[in-house]
C-alpha positions in Angstrom: 46.5 -60.8 37.0 48.1 -58.5 34.4 48.2 -54.9 35.7 47.9 -51.4 34.2 50.0 -50.0 37.0 53.0 -48.5 35.2 55.7 -49.8 37.5 54.7 -53.4 37.7 53.6 -56.2 35.3 51.0 -58.0 37.3 49.3 -58.0 40.7 48.9 -60.8 43.2 46.4 -60.5 46.1 46.7 -63.2 48.7 45.3 -60.6 51.1 42.4 -58.1 50.4 41.0 -55.3 52.4 42.7 -52.6 54.5 42.0 -49.7 56.9 43.0 -46.1 56.9 46.6 -45.4 57.9 47.1 -41.7 56.9 45.9 -38.9 54.7 47.1 -40.7 51.6 44.3 -43.2 52.1 41.5 -40.7 52.0 40.5 -41.5 48.4 41.7 -45.2 48.3 41.1 -46.8 44.9 41.3 -50.3 46.5 38.4 -49.6 48.7 36.3 -48.3 45.8 37.2 -51.3 43.7 36.6 -53.8 46.6 33.0 -52.5 47.0 32.4 -52.7 43.3 33.7 -56.3 43.1 31.6 -57.1 46.2 28.5 -55.8 44.4 29.4 -57.9 41.4 29.5 -61.0 43.6 33.2 -61.8 43.4 33.8 -64.4 46.1 37.2 -62.9 47.1 35.5 -59.7 48.0 32.4 -61.0 49.7 33.5 -59.2 52.9 34.1 -56.0 51.0 37.1 -54.1 52.3 37.5 -56.1 55.5 41.0 -57.5 55.8 40.8 -61.1 54.5 43.6 -63.6 53.8 43.2 -66.0 50.9 45.4 -69.1 51.4 44.1 -70.5 48.1 45.8 -67.7 46.3 49.3 -68.3 47.7 50.3 -70.9 45.1 49.3 -68.7 42.1 52.8 -67.4 41.3 54.1 -71.0 41.0 52.2 -71.2 37.7 53.7 -68.1 36.2 56.4 -68.8 33.6 57.6 -65.3 32.7 60.2 -63.1 34.5 57.9 -60.4 35.8 57.5 -57.7 38.4 54.6 -58.6 40.7 52.9 -56.0 43.0 52.0 -58.0 46.1 48.7 -57.0 47.8 47.7 -54.1 45.5 44.3 -54.3 47.2 45.6 -54.4 50.7 48.7 -54.0 52.9 50.6 -57.2 53.5 51.8 -55.9 56.9 48.4 -54.8 58.2 48.0 -55.8 61.9 45.2 -58.2 60.9 47.4 -60.3 58.7 49.2 -63.0 60.8 52.9 -63.3 60.6 52.5 -67.0 59.7 50.6 -65.9 56.5 53.2 -63.3 55.7 55.8 -66.1 56.0 53.8 -68.0 53.4 54.2 -65.1 51.0 57.9 -65.0 51.6 58.0 -68.8 51.0 56.5 -68.2 47.6 59.2 -65.5 47.0 61.9 -68.1 47.8 60.3 -70.6 45.5 60.1 -68.1 42.6 63.4 -66.3 42.2 62.6 -65.3 38.7 59.7 -63.1 39.9 60.4 -59.7 41.4 57.9 -59.3 44.3 57.2 -55.6 45.0 55.7 -55.2 48.5 54.5 -51.7 49.4 53.3 -50.8 52.9 52.2 -47.9 55.0 53.1 -49.9 58.2 56.9 -50.3 58.1 57.0 -50.8 61.9 55.1 -54.0 61.5 57.4 -55.1 58.7 60.3 -54.4 61.0 58.7 -56.6 63.6 58.2 -59.4 61.1 61.8 -59.3 60.1 63.0 -59.3 63.8 60.9 -62.2 64.7 61.0 -64.3 61.5 64.2 -63.4 59.6 66.4 -65.0 62.3 69.0 -67.8 62.2 66.7 -70.2 64.0 64.2 -69.8 61.2 66.5 -69.5 58.3 65.2 -72.5 56.4 61.6 -71.3 56.4 62.6 -69.1 53.5 65.7 -70.5 51.7 68.9 -72.5 52.3 72.5 -72.1 51.3 73.5 -68.7 52.7 73.6 -66.1 49.9 72.1 -68.3 47.2 68.9 -70.0 46.5 69.4 -73.8 46.5 66.3 -75.7 45.9 63.8 -73.7 48.0 61.0 -75.8 49.4 57.3 -75.2 49.7 54.8 -77.4 51.6 51.2 -77.7 50.4 48.8 -80.2 52.0 47.2 -82.7 49.6 43.7 -81.2 49.1 40.9 -83.3 50.5 43.1 -85.8 52.3 42.4 -86.2 56.0 45.5 -88.4 56.6 48.5 -86.5 55.3 49.8 -83.4 57.1 51.4 -80.7 55.0 53.3 -83.0 52.8 52.4 -82.0 49.3 55.9 -80.6 48.9 57.7 -79.3 45.9 61.5 -78.9 45.7 62.2 -76.6 42.8 65.4 -76.7 40.8 65.1 -73.3 39.2 61.7 -71.8 38.6 59.4 -74.0 36.5 55.7 -74.1 36.2 53.8 -76.1 38.8 51.3 -78.0 36.7 47.7 -77.8 37.5 47.5 -81.6 37.7 50.2 -81.7 40.4 47.7 -82.6 43.1 46.7 -85.7 41.2 47.5 -88.8 43.2 49.0 -90.4 40.0 51.3 -87.4 39.5 54.8 -88.2 40.8 57.2 -85.9 39.1 57.1 -83.1 36.6 60.3 -82.1 34.9 62.2 -79.9 37.3 59.8 -80.4 40.2 60.1 -83.3 42.7 57.4 -84.1 45.2 58.3 -85.8 48.4 57.7 -85.8 52.2 58.4 -87.5 55.5 57.8 -91.3 55.7 56.3 -91.2 59.2 53.4 -88.9 58.3 52.5 -90.2 54.8 49.2 -91.4 53.7 48.7 -93.7 50.7 47.9 -90.8 48.4 51.5 -90.4 47.2 54.6 -92.5 46.9 57.1 -90.5 48.9 60.8 -90.6 49.0 62.6 -89.8 52.2 64.4 -86.5 52.6 66.0 -85.4 55.9 66.3 -81.8 54.8 62.6 -80.8 54.3 62.0 -77.2 55.1 59.6 -74.5 54.0 56.2 -72.9 54.5 53.3 -75.2 54.9 49.9 -74.1 53.6 46.7 -76.2 54.2 44.8 -75.2 51.2 41.3 -76.5 52.2 41.1 -74.9 55.7 43.5 -71.9 55.3 45.5 -72.9 58.3 49.2 -72.0 58.2 52.1 -73.8 59.8 55.9 -73.5 59.4 58.4 -76.3 59.8 61.3 -75.8 62.1 63.5 -78.8 61.8 67.2 -79.3 61.0 67.7 -75.6 61.4 71.4 -75.4 60.4 73.4 -73.5 58.0 74.5 -69.9 57.6 72.1 -66.9 58.1 70.7 -66.1 54.6 71.0 -62.9 52.8 67.7 -61.2 52.2 65.6 -62.6 49.4 67.1 -60.7 46.4 63.8 -60.7 44.5 61.8 -59.1 47.3 61.6 -55.3 46.9 60.2 -53.7 50.0 58.8 -50.2 49.9 56.9 -47.6 51.9 54.3 -45.1 50.8 55.2 -41.5 51.9 52.7 -39.0 50.6 54.3 -36.0 52.3 57.4 -35.0 54.4 55.8 -36.0 57.6 55.1 -39.6 56.4 58.5 -39.8 54.8 60.2 -38.9 58.1 58.1 -41.5 59.9 58.4 -44.4 57.6 61.7 -44.2 55.6 64.0 -44.4 58.7 62.2 -47.6 59.7 62.5 -49.0 56.2 66.2 -48.3 56.0 66.8 -50.4 59.1 65.0 -53.5 57.7 67.3 -56.1 56.2 65.6 -56.1 52.7 67.7 -56.6 49.6 66.0 -53.6 47.8 64.2 -50.7 49.5 62.1 -48.1 47.7 59.7 -45.3 48.4 56.4 -44.6 46.6 55.4 -41.0 46.9 51.9 -41.4 45.6 49.6 -39.6 46.0 52.1 -36.8 46.4 50.4 -34.3 48.6 53.3 -32.0 49.5 57.0 -31.3 48.9 59.4 -34.1 50.1 63.1 -33.7 50.7 64.9 -37.1 50.8 68.1 -35.4 51.7 66.8 -33.3 54.7 68.3 -32.7 58.1 66.7 -34.8 60.7 65.8 -33.9 64.2 66.8 -37.3 65.6 69.7 -36.5 68.0 70.5 -33.4 66.0 71.9 -35.6 63.3 71.8 -35.5 59.5 70.3 -38.3 57.5 70.4 -38.5 53.7 67.7 -41.1 52.8 69.0 -41.5 49.2 72.6 -42.2 50.1 72.0 -43.6 53.6 74.6 -41.3 55.1 73.9 -40.6 58.7 75.9 -37.9 60.4 76.0 -37.2 64.1 76.2 -33.6 65.1 79.5 -32.7 66.8 79.2 -29.0 67.1 79.8 -25.9 65.0 82.9 -24.6 63.4 84.3 -21.1 63.8 81.9 -19.7 61.3 78.9 -21.2 63.0 78.4 -24.0 60.4 77.1 -27.3 61.8 79.7 -30.1 61.7 78.8 -33.8 61.5 80.7 -37.1 61.8 79.6 -40.2 59.9 80.6 -43.4 58.2 84.1 -43.1 56.8 85.2 -40.4 59.2 87.9 -41.2 61.8 86.5 -42.0 65.2 83.0 -42.7 64.0 81.4 -45.7 65.7 77.7 -45.0 65.1 75.1 -46.6 62.8 75.6 -47.5 59.2 72.5 -47.3 57.0 71.8 -48.2 53.4 70.2 -45.7 51.1 67.0 -45.9 49.1 67.3 -48.0 45.9 64.4 -46.3 44.0 61.8 -43.6 44.1 58.3 -43.6 42.5 56.3 -40.4 42.2 52.8 -39.9 41.2 49.8 -37.6 41.5 46.3 -38.7 42.6 43.5 -39.7 40.2 39.9 -40.7 40.6 37.0 -39.2 42.6 38.2 -36.5 45.0 41.7 -36.4 43.5 44.0 -33.8 44.9 46.5 -31.9 42.7 50.3 -32.3 42.8 52.5 -29.2 42.3 54.9 -29.8 39.4 57.9 -28.4 41.3 57.4 -31.1 44.0 58.0 -33.8 41.3 60.8 -31.9 39.7 62.6 -31.6 43.0 62.5 -35.3 43.6 63.7 -36.0 40.0 66.7 -33.7 40.6 67.4 -35.2 44.0 67.5 -38.7 42.5 69.6 -37.6 39.6 72.2 -36.1 42.0 72.3 -39.3 44.1 72.1 -41.6 41.0 69.0 -43.3 42.4 66.4 -44.7 39.9 63.4 -42.3 39.5 60.1 -43.4 38.2 57.4 -40.8 37.4 54.1 -42.7 37.3 51.5 -40.0 36.5 50.3 -36.5 37.0 47.0 -37.7 38.2 43.9 -35.8 37.2 45.5 -32.3 37.4 47.8 -30.3 35.2 49.4 -26.8 35.7 48.0 -23.8 33.8 49.4 -20.4 33.6 48.1 -17.3 35.4 47.6 -15.5 32.1 45.5 -18.4 30.8 43.2 -18.3 33.8 42.6 -14.6 33.6 42.0 -14.7 29.8 39.8 -17.8 29.8 37.7 -16.6 32.7 35.6 -14.5 30.3 35.2 -17.2 27.7 34.5 -20.5 29.6 33.5 -22.2 32.8 36.6 -22.5 35.0 34.9 -24.7 37.7 37.7 -27.3 37.2 40.5 -24.8 38.1 42.0 -24.1 41.5 44.9 -22.4 43.2 47.5 -24.7 44.7 49.6 -22.9 47.3 53.2 -23.9 48.1 52.2 -25.4 51.5 49.8 -27.8 49.7 46.6 -25.9 50.4 44.2 -26.0 47.5 41.3 -23.7 46.8 38.9 -24.0 43.9 38.4 -20.9 41.8 34.8 -20.7 42.8 35.9 -20.0 46.3 38.1 -17.2 45.1 35.5 -14.4 44.2 38.3 -12.0 43.4 40.6 -14.4 41.6 41.2 -11.9 38.8 43.1 -9.8 41.4 44.8 -12.9 42.8 48.5 -12.9 41.8 50.3 -16.2 42.1 53.3 -16.2 44.3 56.4 -18.0 43.1 55.5 -21.0 45.3 51.8 -21.1 44.0 50.4 -22.4 40.8 47.0 -22.7 39.1 45.9 -26.3 38.4 43.2 -27.5 36.0 41.5 -30.9 36.2 41.7 -32.7 32.9 41.7 -36.4 33.8 44.5 -38.9 34.2 44.7 -39.9 30.6 45.0 -36.4 29.2 47.4 -35.3 32.0 49.7 -38.2 31.0 53.0 -39.0 32.6 55.6 -36.8 31.0 57.6 -34.7 33.4 59.0 -31.7 31.4 58.6 -33.7 28.2 60.5 -36.8 29.5 59.1 -40.2 30.5 61.0 -41.4 33.6 60.9 -45.2 33.9 63.9 -46.2 36.0 63.3 -48.9 38.6 65.7 -50.6 41.0 67.2 -54.0 40.1 67.6 -57.1 42.2 71.1 -57.7 43.5 73.1 -60.1 41.3 70.7 -59.9 38.3 72.9 -57.6 36.3 69.8 -56.4 34.5 66.7 -54.3 35.0 63.7 -55.9 36.5 
């Protein structure tokens, strides 16, 4: 459905429900919304926020005509442990069938995403997603004919470019539709369709009526494919700890586009920081990994990395985009403006796209304003945000008139998401990564 999320055009939820992964989940909007939709009687949310797969929703993107950005599982985490890899393969099969759509997948569980890529993105399963090496050539998708007890996963569409899959495609009298051919295997065909033979049938099979998933593994030949260029894989990193846990895993996953969403931003994050791993240095934005080789005569640390003579260590890509935003809604926590400014500057230095989504519910106010307004109005919506992220409401500071902000501290006032806006120092930042080979923004 169309979305109000600033960095996407629409959302697609073949999975709903999730569970807490870290402190960024404490005031989860998806959990609140799921409970509300459950109370409204929405069938998709009859189990509330319990992780639930929805096979009937897998084919939805096949009906979308426009070139759009699609946020996958905005109400869940596609790589949650309760989501089977077979179902995730179905989502990737849809991505292969819809190259005009940019699928944005955001997870707090990159270790499971890495496991999926290790087990599923392999030469012996190459044709489950696409064929033809580094290009899409007629990606296939299998859908069982609804209500038929005889045919087995052979309602198949072979797309020549992305066209709309008509709603009447499951009609037994429907044979072809413009750029879409339907065919299957002659040895497992019922009388529902007139099939033509094809010895190169590959794809993800989805039994729409029972939700059972299976994947074909036949005629597994051809070169190992490049990652799907329209799949943008990202991790959420609300603070430095989560960035250091998740980004290194993300950068080792063979995705075409990798990004990080620092929302809600709960602390300063340095994407160019020195890492403790082996005493090395890792710049997340450029991908440069340097191994510590000692100190020079002046005591400065020396590193050797890609491009240096004698280096035979790992080579990592860098991040392709950074999204930053503050928290909104009940219980929203403030974001210090300097945290956002720092990331903006880091991205500018590295020439990495930077997207500032929102301030959230809080804006900065000056020390003089707080002291002056204290005698004129109720300041219950004001608090002191310290440099280390600790936040204290003004009511818990009985001697706040004598409190002097340190350079690293600031006063924050809750005004609501709409009033706070999304301008950072008067500028709206809307840069997003592009898909390889598109030559244009997505």
